[in-house]
N, C-alpha and C positions, 0 to 999 in steps of 0.2 A: 503494499499499499503505499510505503514511504517514497517509492520509485515514482509513484503517481502524484505525489505532492500531499498526500494523506497523512496527517500527523497521527502517529500511535502512542500510546502510553506505556506500551511494553516494549522491552528490549530483547525479546526472543526473536529468533530467526525462522520463519516458515518457508519451507521448500516443498515443492508439488511434484508428483511422478504418477505415472500409471503402472509403472514396473512393478508387480507383487514380490519380485525377488526381494525386494526392500523388508518385506515382512518375514524373511527367513532368518531365524537367530544366527547361522553360520556367517550371513553377510556382515554382521557387525563384530565378529570376534577380534579382528586387529585392534579396534577402537576399544573394545573391552579390555583387551590386554594393557592397553595403554592408560587404563584408569577412567574411561569414560562409561557412565552408567546408561545403560540401554533398557528402554521399556517399550514392549511391542503391545500395541491394542489391535486386535482384528475387528473389522465391522462384521455385523450379522447380515442376514439376506436383505433386511430392510433398510440397512444403512446405505446412505449415497456413497460412502467410502469403503474402500477396501480394508483401510486401517490407518494408523497413525504410529510412528515411532518417535519417541522423545528421547533426544541425546543430551546428557547434562554431565559436566564435570566441575570440578571445584573451581571457583572464581571465574568462570564463564558463563555467558548467557546461555539459556537452553536452545536447542535446535529442534523443531517439529518436522517430520518429514510426512507429509500427508499424501496417502495413496488412494488416486481415485480409481473408479472402475468402470465408467460410463464413457459411451462413445463421444458426448458432448465435452467430458472432461479431456479427453485426449486431443479434441479440436483445439482446446485452449492451448495446449503445448505446442500445436502445429502452427498456430499463428502468432507465437511469441516473437519477441525482439530482444536483442542483447541490451543489458544496461549494466553499468558499473555500480557495485554495492560494495562499499568499503574497500575499493581498489580490486574487486573481484569481477570479471565479467560473467554475468548469469543471465538466462533466458527469463523475461517477464511477460506477463500477460500484456497484449496490445489491446488498449481500449479502442472499441470501435468508434470511428468518427472522431478520433482524437486528434488526426493529424501527425501522431508520432510516427517517425520514419525508423526503418530497420538499419542496424549498422552492418 
């Protein structure tokens, strides 16, 4: 949201994917070995999400990896653009009709 100029009161970082591999515990083993706490929550059949993974480490802001499962959610990723967030280029959702251009 901050990329689009919307102020947020939280300091966590939310990432979005449709890759359900993110919900496999083995995916996170290297981070867990480095001291990162990993909490995996799977959505049920009625949930619009496949799940959420919360990553947290001492003295760091948490990161939530949100896993979608619907075709319209995949479309969000297909129409994304690249933006710099704290010095890292990441794909972000393009707001329709915003005039924002891709890099």
